[in-house]
The first five atom37 places (N, CA, C, CB, O) and aatype in JSON, in Angstrom:
{
  "aatype": [12, 11, 14, 18, 2, 10, 6, 6, 1, 9, 13, 10, 13, 0, 11, 6, 4, 1, 9, 18, 9, 1, 16, 10, 14, 11, 2, 9, 15, 2, 9, 6, 3, 7, 11, 5, 10, 9, 1, 15, 15, 7, 15, 19, 7, 0, 2, 18, 9, 6, 0, 2, 6, 11, 10, 7, 3, 11, 3, 10, 9, 13, 1, 10, 11, 9, 0, 1, 11, 6, 0, 11, 6, 15, 11, 13, 17, 10, 5, 10, 10, 2, 3, 10, 2, 14, 3, 5, 11, 15, 16, 15, 6, 15, 10, 10, 13, 6, 19, 6, 6, 10, 1, 11, 9, 10, 15, 0, 9, 9, 15, 11, 16, 15, 11, 5],
  "atom_mask": [
    [1, 1, 1, 1, 1],
    [1, 1, 1, 1, 1],
    [1, 1, 1, 1, 1],
    [1, 1, 1, 1, 1],
    [1, 1, 1, 1, 1],
    [1, 1, 1, 1, 1],
    [1, 1, 1, 1, 1],
    [1, 1, 1, 1, 1],
    [1, 1, 1, 1, 1],
    [1, 1, 1, 1, 1],
    [1, 1, 1, 1, 1],
    [1, 1, 1, 1, 1],
    [1, 1, 1, 1, 1],
    [1, 1, 1, 1, 1],
    [1, 1, 1, 1, 1],
    [1, 1, 1, 1, 1],
    [1, 1, 1, 1, 1],
    [1, 1, 1, 1, 1],
    [1, 1, 1, 1, 1],
    [1, 1, 1, 1, 1],
    [1, 1, 1, 1, 1],
    [1, 1, 1, 1, 1],
    [1, 1, 1, 1, 1],
    [1, 1, 1, 1, 1],
    [1, 1, 1, 1, 1],
    [1, 1, 1, 1, 1],
    [1, 1, 1, 1, 1],
    [1, 1, 1, 1, 1],
    [1, 1, 1, 1, 1],
    [1, 1, 1, 1, 1],
    [1, 1, 1, 1, 1],
    [1, 1, 1, 1, 1],
    [1, 1, 1, 1, 1],
    [1, 1, 1, 0, 1],
    [1, 1, 1, 1, 1],
    [1, 1, 1, 1, 1],
    [1, 1, 1, 1, 1],
    [1, 1, 1, 1, 1],
    [1, 1, 1, 1, 1],
    [1, 1, 1, 1, 1],
    [1, 1, 1, 1, 1],
    [1, 1, 1, 0, 1],
    [1, 1, 1, 1, 1],
    [1, 1, 1, 1, 1],
    [1, 1, 1, 0, 1],
    [1, 1, 1, 1, 1],
    [1, 1, 1, 1, 1],
    [1, 1, 1, 1, 1],
    [1, 1, 1, 1, 1],
    [1, 1, 1, 1, 1],
    [1, 1, 1, 1, 1],
    [1, 1, 1, 1, 1],
    [1, 1, 1, 1, 1],
    [1, 1, 1, 1, 1],
    [1, 1, 1, 1, 1],
    [1, 1, 1, 0, 1],
    [1, 1, 1, 1, 1],
    [1, 1, 1, 1, 1],
    [1, 1, 1, 1, 1],
    [1, 1, 1, 1, 1],
    [1, 1, 1, 1, 1],
    [1, 1, 1, 1, 1],
    [1, 1, 1, 1, 1],
    [1, 1, 1, 1, 1],
    [1, 1, 1, 1, 1],
    [1, 1, 1, 1, 1],
    [1, 1, 1, 1, 1],
    [1, 1, 1, 1, 1],
    [1, 1, 1, 1, 1],
    [1, 1, 1, 1, 1],
    [1, 1, 1, 1, 1],
    [1, 1, 1, 1, 1],
    [1, 1, 1, 1, 1],
    [1, 1, 1, 1, 1],
    [1, 1, 1, 1, 1],
    [1, 1, 1, 1, 1],
    [1, 1, 1, 1, 1],
    [1, 1, 1, 1, 1],
    [1, 1, 1, 1, 1],
    [1, 1, 1, 1, 1],
    [1, 1, 1, 1, 1],
    [1, 1, 1, 1, 1],
    [1, 1, 1, 1, 1],
    [1, 1, 1, 1, 1],
    [1, 1, 1, 1, 1],
    [1, 1, 1, 1, 1],
    [1, 1, 1, 1, 1],
    [1, 1, 1, 1, 1],
    [1, 1, 1, 1, 1],
    [1, 1, 1, 1, 1],
    [1, 1, 1, 1, 1],
    [1, 1, 1, 1, 1],
    [1, 1, 1, 1, 1],
    [1, 1, 1, 1, 1],
    [1, 1, 1, 1, 1],
    [1, 1, 1, 1, 1],
    [1, 1, 1, 1, 1],
    [1, 1, 1, 1, 1],
    [1, 1, 1, 1, 1],
    [1, 1, 1, 1, 1],
    [1, 1, 1, 1, 1],
    [1, 1, 1, 1, 1],
    [1, 1, 1, 1, 1],
    [1, 1, 1, 1, 1],
    [1, 1, 1, 1, 1],
    [1, 1, 1, 1, 1],
    [1, 1, 1, 1, 1],
    [1, 1, 1, 1, 1],
    [1, 1, 1, 1, 1],
    [1, 1, 1, 1, 1],
    [1, 1, 1, 1, 1],
    [1, 1, 1, 1, 1],
    [1, 1, 1, 1, 1],
    [1, 1, 1, 1, 1],
    [1, 1, 1, 1, 1],
    [1, 1, 1, 1, 1]
  ],
  "atom_positions": [
    [[11.63, -4.44, -7.54], [11.41, -4.01, -8.9], [10.02, -2.82, -9.31], [11.2, -5.46, -9.66], [8.89, -3.27, -9.11]],
    [[10.11, -1.67, -9.73], [8.55, -0.86, -9.49], [7.8, -1.88, -10.89], [8.6, 1.53, -9.89], [8.4, -2.68, -11.61]],
    [[6.9, -1.66, -10.91], [5.95, -2.52, -12.06], [6.12, -1.13, -13.26], [3.78, -2.98, -11.38], [6.25, 0.06, -12.97]],
    [[6.07, -1.73, -14.6], [5.93, -0.93, -15.64], [4.84, 0.08, -15.76], [5.88, -1.67, -16.59], [4.83, 1.25, -16.13]],
    [[3.62, -1.03, -15.18], [2.28, 0.11, -15.64], [2.26, 1.2, -14.53], [0.49, -0.7, -15.66], [2.29, 1.11, -13.3]],
    [[2.22, 2.19, -15.33], [1.96, 3.27, -14.15], [0.98, 3.27, -13.01], [1.62, 4.38, -14.72], [1.21, 3.4, -11.81]],
    [[-0.22, 3.07, -13.68], [-1.47, 2.81, -12.85], [-1.17, 1.87, -11.97], [-2.66, 2.39, -13.58], [-1.63, 2.08, -10.84]],
    [[-0.5, 0.83, -12.11], [-0.48, -0.26, -10.76], [0.57, 0.65, -10.35], [-0.06, -2.2, -10.89], [-0.07, 1.47, -9.68]],
    [[1.76, 1.01, -10.33], [2.62, 2.11, -9.86], [2.07, 3.05, -9.41], [3.37, 2.6, -10.64], [2.58, 3.31, -8.31]],
    [[1.46, 3.59, -9.61], [0.78, 4.49, -8.76], [-0.47, 3.95, -7.69], [0.23, 5.49, -9.72], [-0.94, 4.61, -6.77]],
    [[-0.7, 3.09, -7.93], [-1.69, 2.26, -7.05], [-0.93, 1.89, -5.93], [-2.31, 0.95, -7.74], [-1.25, 2.34, -4.83]],
    [[0.34, 0.91, -6.09], [0.97, 0.55, -5.25], [1.91, 2.07, -4.33], [1.75, -0.61, -6.03], [2.73, 1.94, -3.43]],
    [[1.66, 2.77, -4.65], [2.18, 3.79, -3.56], [1.44, 4.32, -3.06], [2.91, 4.69, -3.8], [1.87, 5.13, -2.24]],
    [[0.06, 4.24, -3.21], [-0.95, 4.68, -2.12], [-1.27, 3.89, -1.25], [-2.07, 5.04, -2.53], [-1.74, 4.31, -0.19]],
    [[-1.13, 2.72, -1.45], [-1.2, 1.75, -0.81], [-0.32, 1.58, 0.33], [-1.14, 0.91, -1.56], [-0.71, 1.29, 1.46]],
    [[1.25, 1.83, -0.13], [2.55, 2.03, 0.65], [2.39, 3.11, 1.68], [3.74, 2.41, -0.29], [3.0, 3.2, 2.75]],
    [[1.47, 3.92, 1.17], [1.48, 5.18, 2.02], [0.43, 4.79, 3.21], [0.99, 6.64, 1.09], [0.68, 5.24, 4.34]],
    [[-0.54, 4.13, 3.06], [-1.32, 3.67, 4.14], [-0.7, 2.7, 4.9], [-2.49, 3.19, 3.74], [-0.89, 2.76, 6.11]],
    [[0.19, 1.59, 4.34], [0.62, 1.02, 5.09], [1.65, 1.74, 6.4], [1.05, 0.18, 4.3], [1.58, 1.47, 7.6]],
    [[2.55, 2.69, 5.75], [3.45, 3.7, 5.95], [2.84, 4.29, 7.63], [3.37, 4.91, 4.49], [3.37, 4.11, 8.73]],
    [[1.36, 5.14, 7.23], [0.65, 5.46, 8.31], [0.13, 4.85, 9.51], [-0.08, 5.81, 7.92], [-0.15, 5.47, 10.54]],
    [[0.0, 3.37, 9.31], [-0.34, 2.24, 10.27], [0.97, 1.99, 11.36], [-0.66, 0.8, 9.31], [0.87, 1.63, 12.54]],
    [[2.26, 2.3, 10.55], [3.28, 2.17, 11.53], [3.38, 3.58, 12.53], [4.69, 1.89, 10.7], [3.55, 3.31, 13.72]],
    [[3.33, 4.35, 12.35], [3.16, 5.71, 13.02], [2.68, 5.63, 14.39], [2.21, 6.58, 12.27], [1.58, 5.14, 14.66]],
    [[3.75, 6.28, 15.59], [2.87, 6.55, 16.73], [1.46, 7.53, 16.65], [3.81, 7.14, 17.7], [1.3, 8.58, 16.02]],
    [[0.76, 6.98, 17.31], [-0.67, 7.57, 17.38], [-1.03, 9.08, 17.99], [-1.44, 6.59, 18.24], [-1.89, 9.32, 18.84]],
    [[-0.33, 9.84, 17.49], [-0.62, 11.27, 18.19], [-1.01, 12.03, 17.59], [0.22, 11.92, 18.71], [-0.98, 11.66, 16.42]],
    [[-1.58, 13.43, 17.73], [-2.64, 14.5, 17.15], [-1.84, 14.89, 15.42], [-2.73, 16.23, 18.49], [-2.44, 14.88, 14.35]],
    [[-0.82, 15.1, 15.58], [-0.16, 15.56, 14.34], [-0.08, 14.15, 13.21], [1.49, 16.21, 14.8], [-0.43, 14.13, 12.03]],
    [[0.34, 13.35, 13.81], [0.76, 12.07, 12.86], [-1.16, 11.63, 12.36], [1.91, 10.41, 14.12], [-1.37, 11.41, 11.16]],
    [[-1.94, 11.58, 13.01], [-2.89, 11.11, 12.89], [-4.06, 12.34, 11.57], [-3.26, 10.81, 14.54], [-4.9, 12.02, 10.73]],
    [[-3.63, 13.43, 11.9], [-3.86, 14.49, 11.16], [-3.49, 14.88, 9.58], [-3.37, 15.25, 11.88], [-4.21, 15.27, 8.66]],
    [[-1.97, 14.59, 9.67], [-1.13, 14.57, 8.73], [-0.99, 13.1, 7.75], [0.07, 14.95, 9.44], [-0.76, 12.95, 6.55]],
    [[-1.19, 12.35, 8.59], [-1.52, 11.0, 8.43], [-2.98, 11.02, 6.98], [0.0, 0.0, 0.0], [-3.07, 10.3, 6.0]],
    [[-3.68, 11.88, 7.33], [-5.13, 12.0, 6.93], [-4.65, 12.77, 5.49], [-6.3, 12.98, 8.17], [-4.92, 12.35, 4.36]],
    [[-3.92, 13.93, 5.78], [-3.89, 14.24, 4.48], [-3.34, 13.55, 3.15], [-3.41, 15.19, 4.58], [-3.68, 13.76, 1.98]],
    [[-2.38, 12.68, 3.65], [-1.12, 11.9, 3.01], [-2.14, 10.94, 2.52], [0.28, 11.24, 4.09], [-1.67, 10.49, 1.47]],
    [[-3.16, 10.45, 2.72], [-3.78, 9.27, 2.49], [-4.77, 10.04, 1.43], [-4.43, 8.42, 3.89], [-4.77, 9.45, 0.36]],
    [[-5.41, 10.92, 1.44], [-5.96, 11.65, 0.52], [-5.51, 12.01, -0.69], [-6.21, 12.49, 0.96], [-6.02, 11.77, -1.78]],
    [[-4.3, 12.76, -0.4], [-3.4, 13.28, -1.5], [-2.84, 11.75, -2.26], [-1.98, 14.35, -0.74], [-3.12, 11.68, -3.46]],
    [[-2.25, 10.82, -1.81], [-1.96, 10.01, -2.8], [-2.95, 9.38, -3.21], [-1.09, 9.25, -2.56], [-2.67, 8.97, -4.34]],
    [[-4.09, 9.03, -2.88], [-5.39, 8.36, -3.35], [-5.58, 9.35, -4.49], [0.0, 0.0, 0.0], [-6.02, 8.88, -5.53]],
    [[-5.33, 10.52, -4.44], [-5.91, 11.24, -5.34], [-5.12, 11.18, -6.78], [-6.05, 12.59, -4.76], [-5.8, 11.24, -7.8]],
    [[-3.89, 11.09, -6.87], [-2.84, 11.22, -7.71], [-3.27, 9.45, -8.62], [-1.08, 11.47, -6.63], [-3.07, 9.17, -9.8]],
    [[-3.81, 8.67, -7.67], [-4.18, 7.37, -8.84], [-5.75, 7.62, -9.24], [0.0, 0.0, 0.0], [-6.1, 7.11, -10.3]],
    [[-6.64, 8.29, -8.55], [-7.44, 8.66, -8.96], [-8.15, 9.69, -10.42], [-7.46, 8.81, -8.07], [-9.0, 9.6, -11.3]],
    [[-6.99, 10.74, -9.84], [-6.94, 11.86, -11.51], [-6.0, 10.8, -12.44], [-5.79, 13.96, -11.32], [-6.26, 11.0, -13.62]],
    [[-5.32, 10.09, -12.31], [-4.41, 9.54, -13.37], [-5.45, 8.57, -14.3], [-3.04, 8.62, -12.63], [-5.54, 8.54, -15.52]],
    [[-6.21, 7.77, -13.3], [-7.39, 6.93, -14.23], [-7.92, 7.96, -14.87], [-8.66, 6.06, -13.45], [-7.6, 8.12, -16.05]],
    [[-8.75, 8.82, -14.28], [-9.19, 9.6, -15.09], [-8.62, 10.3, -15.79], [-9.77, 10.12, -14.73], [-9.48, 11.13, -16.1]],
    [[-7.65, 10.59, -16.33], [-6.85, 11.32, -17.72], [-6.94, 9.71, -18.33], [-4.79, 12.25, -17.48], [-7.52, 9.63, -19.41]],
    [[-6.66, 8.98, -18.0], [-6.87, 7.88, -19.08], [-8.12, 8.12, -19.9], [-6.99, 6.45, -18.42], [-8.26, 8.3, -21.11]],
    [[-8.87, 8.07, -19.04], [-10.28, 8.22, -20.0], [-10.74, 9.84, -20.07], [-11.74, 7.22, -19.22], [-11.55, 10.64, -19.61]],
    [[-9.67, 9.73, -20.94], [-9.52, 11.27, -21.25], [-11.1, 11.61, -22.59], [-7.43, 11.56, -22.14], [-11.3, 10.98, -23.63]],
    [[-11.8, 12.57, -22.12], [-12.74, 13.61, -23.39], [-11.93, 14.31, -24.07], [-13.82, 14.8, -22.86], [-12.61, 15.07, -24.75]],
    [[-10.62, 14.5, -24.3], [-10.15, 15.1, -25.33], [-8.41, 15.63, -24.89], [0.0, 0.0, 0.0], [-8.17, 15.8, -23.69]],
    [[-7.69, 15.78, -25.54], [-6.32, 16.48, -24.98], [-6.47, 17.42, -23.96], [-5.57, 17.25, -26.03], [-5.74, 17.33, -22.98]],
    [[-7.24, 18.24, -24.04], [-7.14, 19.34, -22.77], [-7.49, 18.74, -21.89], [-7.9, 20.6, -22.72], [-6.92, 19.1, -20.86]],
    [[-8.54, 17.54, -21.69], [-8.95, 16.93, -20.47], [-8.14, 16.2, -19.93], [-9.94, 16.27, -20.52], [-8.22, 16.14, -18.7]],
    [[-7.22, 15.5, -20.53], [-5.62, 14.53, -20.38], [-4.84, 15.42, -19.71], [-4.66, 14.06, -21.94], [-4.5, 15.28, -18.53]],
    [[-4.57, 16.28, -20.36], [-3.58, 17.64, -19.59], [-3.83, 17.86, -18.13], [-3.94, 19.26, -20.27], [-3.11, 17.63, -17.15]],
    [[-5.32, 18.5, -18.25], [-5.93, 18.8, -17.02], [-5.75, 17.94, -15.97], [-7.17, 18.93, -17.17], [-5.09, 18.34, -15.02]],
    [[-6.29, 16.63, -15.94], [-6.46, 15.18, -14.92], [-4.63, 15.1, -14.67], [-7.39, 13.3, -16.04], [-4.11, 15.29, -13.57]],
    [[-3.75, 14.74, -16.11], [-2.5, 14.59, -15.26], [-1.95, 15.47, -14.62], [-1.59, 14.21, -15.81], [-1.11, 15.09, -13.81]],
    [[-2.25, 17.27, -14.77], [-1.75, 18.03, -13.62], [-2.08, 17.97, -12.4], [-1.87, 19.06, -13.75], [-1.3, 18.03, -11.45]],
    [[-3.46, 17.83, -12.37], [-4.09, 17.59, -11.29], [-3.54, 16.14, -10.1], [-5.5, 17.45, -11.93], [-3.8, 16.06, -8.9]],
    [[-2.88, 15.33, -10.79], [-2.44, 14.35, -10.57], [-1.13, 14.78, -10.06], [-2.55, 13.53, -11.59], [-0.81, 14.45, -8.91]],
    [[-0.43, 15.39, -10.7], [1.15, 15.91, -10.94], [0.75, 16.43, -9.39], [1.72, 17.28, -12.51], [1.06, 15.79, -8.39]],
    [[0.16, 17.43, -9.38], [-0.17, 18.73, -8.23], [-0.31, 17.55, -6.53], [-2.35, 19.89, -8.83], [0.24, 17.52, -5.42]],
    [[-1.18, 16.91, -7.11], [-1.31, 15.63, -5.35], [-0.37, 14.95, -5.29], [-2.54, 14.29, -5.13], [-0.17, 14.4, -4.2]],
    [[0.69, 14.68, -6.51], [2.27, 14.06, -5.91], [2.81, 14.93, -5.26], [3.41, 13.64, -6.93], [3.4, 14.7, -4.2]],
    [[2.67, 16.49, -5.96], [3.46, 17.22, -4.94], [2.9, 17.38, -3.17], [3.56, 18.71, -5.64], [3.66, 17.46, -2.2]],
    [[1.75, 17.39, -3.13], [1.06, 17.51, -1.83], [1.29, 16.39, -1.35], [-0.34, 17.83, -1.78], [1.31, 16.63, -0.14]],
    [[1.48, 15.24, -1.49], [1.9, 13.79, -1.4], [3.41, 14.1, -0.4], [2.19, 12.96, -3.24], [3.7, 13.61, 0.7]],
    [[4.03, 14.88, -1.08], [5.54, 14.96, -0.9], [5.77, 15.65, 0.13], [6.3, 15.53, -1.94], [6.7, 15.34, 0.88]],
    [[4.8, 16.93, 0.42], [4.66, 17.41, 1.48], [4.65, 16.67, 2.95], [3.71, 17.95, 1.22], [5.53, 16.42, 3.78]],
    [[3.31, 16.46, 2.88], [3.2, 15.37, 3.84], [4.19, 14.29, 4.35], [2.32, 14.75, 3.4], [4.58, 14.03, 5.49]],
    [[4.45, 13.82, 3.27], [5.8, 12.81, 3.98], [6.64, 13.16, 4.2], [6.38, 11.87, 3.51], [7.3, 12.53, 5.02]],
    [[7.26, 14.52, 3.54], [8.49, 15.39, 4.47], [7.87, 15.33, 5.79], [8.8, 17.19, 4.02], [8.35, 14.52, 6.59]],
    [[6.73, 16.16, 6.19], [6.79, 16.47, 7.43], [6.66, 15.39, 8.16], [5.99, 17.34, 7.76], [7.43, 15.32, 9.12]],
    [[5.51, 14.04, 7.92], [6.01, 12.56, 8.99], [7.04, 12.03, 9.21], [5.6, 11.42, 8.74], [7.26, 11.28, 10.16]],
    [[8.42, 12.59, 7.68], [9.6, 11.87, 8.0], [10.45, 12.79, 8.84], [10.34, 11.4, 6.74], [11.22, 12.17, 9.58]],
    [[10.5, 14.09, 8.93], [10.92, 15.03, 10.21], [10.36, 14.63, 11.28], [10.58, 16.48, 10.15], [11.03, 14.66, 12.31]],
    [[9.26, 14.24, 11.32], [8.68, 14.32, 12.88], [8.65, 12.71, 13.29], [6.88, 15.12, 13.0], [8.17, 12.47, 14.39]],
    [[9.03, 11.8, 12.66], [9.2, 10.48, 12.76], [10.39, 9.8, 12.31], [8.26, 9.98, 12.2], [10.52, 8.98, 11.4]],
    [[11.56, 10.44, 13.38], [12.63, 9.74, 12.94], [13.24, 8.4, 12.62], [13.13, 10.03, 13.46], [14.07, 8.07, 11.78]],
    [[12.45, 7.56, 13.72], [12.55, 5.95, 13.67], [12.02, 5.48, 12.57], [11.86, 5.2, 14.74], [12.32, 4.3, 12.4]],
    [[11.1, 6.11, 11.43], [10.51, 5.68, 10.38], [10.93, 6.08, 9.27], [9.41, 5.87, 10.42], [10.16, 5.87, 8.33]],
    [[11.95, 6.62, 9.02], [12.98, 7.21, 8.3], [12.93, 6.31, 7.03], [14.41, 7.24, 9.1], [12.56, 6.79, 5.96]],
    [[13.3, 5.03, 7.14], [13.69, 4.31, 5.89], [12.23, 4.15, 4.9], [14.41, 2.7, 6.36], [12.13, 4.3, 3.68]],
    [[11.27, 3.81, 5.83], [10.03, 3.89, 5.07], [9.83, 4.88, 4.38], [9.03, 3.8, 5.71], [9.69, 4.8, 3.16]],
    [[9.77, 6.31, 5.21], [9.2, 7.54, 4.86], [10.2, 7.97, 3.25], [9.39, 8.75, 6.4], [9.67, 8.51, 2.28]],
    [[11.52, 7.63, 3.31], [12.35, 8.12, 2.48], [12.44, 7.22, 1.28], [13.56, 8.34, 3.11], [13.24, 7.57, 0.41]],
    [[11.65, 5.95, 1.04], [11.83, 5.23, 0.17], [10.54, 5.81, -0.63], [12.01, 3.76, 0.58], [10.62, 6.11, -1.82]],
    [[9.25, 5.97, 0.17], [8.02, 6.73, -0.42], [8.17, 8.02, -0.77], [6.95, 6.75, 0.42], [7.29, 8.46, -1.51]],
    [[9.1, 8.82, -0.41], [9.29, 10.16, -1.16], [10.39, 10.1, -2.27], [9.7, 11.3, -0.12], [10.61, 11.08, -2.99]],
    [[11.08, 8.93, -2.39], [11.89, 9.04, -3.65], [10.67, 8.3, -4.84], [13.63, 8.07, -3.46], [10.71, 8.59, -6.04]],
    [[9.63, 7.3, -4.26], [8.66, 6.89, -5.18], [8.03, 7.95, -5.45], [7.82, 5.9, -4.81], [7.67, 7.99, -6.63]],
    [[7.7, 8.93, -4.76], [6.62, 9.99, -5.14], [7.25, 11.21, -5.85], [5.84, 10.53, -3.82], [6.67, 12.24, -6.17]],
    [[8.63, 10.88, -6.04], [9.32, 12.41, -6.78], [9.56, 11.77, -8.02], [10.97, 13.22, -6.06], [9.77, 12.51, -8.98]],
    [[9.57, 10.5, -8.2], [9.91, 9.62, -9.4], [8.24, 9.43, -10.38], [10.64, 7.86, -8.66], [8.05, 9.17, -11.56]],
    [[7.45, 9.66, -9.47], [5.89, 9.93, -9.95], [5.79, 11.0, -10.75], [4.88, 10.22, -8.84], [5.69, 11.11, -11.97]],
    [[5.88, 12.06, -9.52], [5.83, 13.4, -10.13], [6.89, 13.74, -11.4], [6.1, 14.38, -8.95], [6.64, 14.58, -12.26]],
    [[7.92, 13.08, -11.36], [8.85, 13.21, -12.89], [8.21, 12.45, -14.36], [10.5, 12.33, -12.61], [8.49, 12.68, -15.54]],
    [[7.27, 11.5, -13.77], [6.73, 10.67, -15.24], [5.93, 11.64, -15.5], [5.89, 9.08, -15.24], [6.23, 12.42, -16.41]],
    [[4.91, 11.78, -14.86], [3.77, 12.84, -14.62], [4.07, 13.74, -15.59], [3.67, 13.56, -13.19], [3.5, 13.8, -16.68]],
    [[5.33, 14.74, -15.05], [5.7, 15.98, -15.72], [6.19, 15.53, -17.22], [6.91, 16.8, -14.82], [5.83, 16.17, -18.21]],
    [[6.74, 14.79, -17.28], [7.1, 14.38, -19.1], [5.79, 13.84, -19.55], [8.48, 12.94, -19.46], [5.48, 14.64, -20.43]],
    [[5.05, 13.16, -19.49], [3.65, 12.77, -19.98], [2.89, 14.03, -20.71], [2.74, 12.23, -18.66], [2.4, 14.14, -21.84]],
    [[2.98, 15.0, -19.56], [2.26, 16.58, -19.51], [3.24, 17.43, -20.6], [2.35, 17.45, -17.64], [2.92, 18.24, -21.48]],
    [[4.03, 17.13, -20.36], [5.14, 17.72, -21.5], [4.97, 17.62, -22.95], [6.4, 17.05, -21.36], [4.71, 18.46, -23.82]],
    [[5.34, 15.66, -22.98], [5.01, 15.36, -24.33], [3.41, 15.48, -24.92], [5.5, 13.98, -24.48], [3.12, 15.63, -26.11]],
    [[2.53, 15.38, -23.91], [1.0, 15.6, -24.55], [1.06, 16.92, -24.95], [-0.35, 15.4, -23.52], [0.45, 17.26, -25.96]],
    [[1.79, 17.81, -24.24], [1.36, 19.59, -24.59], [2.27, 19.84, -25.98], [2.0, 20.98, -23.03], [2.06, 20.85, -26.65]],
    [[3.19, 18.98, -26.31], [3.87, 19.17, -27.81], [3.43, 18.74, -28.9], [4.99, 18.71, -27.96], [3.87, 19.13, -29.98]],
    [[2.16, 17.55, -28.7], [1.67, 17.04, -29.8], [0.52, 18.16, -30.88], [0.96, 15.7, -29.17], [0.04, 17.73, -31.92]]
  ]
}
């Protein structure tokens, strides 16, 4: 079961991405794509934390949109790694599901905040 606290859930996603990267064969594409995934998955969390320390509603929405953008980027790298490493599909597919859930949650927060 996923944690209810979104900050904790995003942290676990970034952590699980790093654990996943360690399981992949060490070749140029996995190393480079893995670095990109590490950056983008960590950026989701960093921007969400910054959004929580907002300076105003515009800043909150801006940071949440960046976090959502980074989630979309993480999804791209995960899809690429998933396709190129079929023996690791169960792990990458669970991460793909989670990043899509996080993206939907961030979109819902942005939508509700924008309407206030």
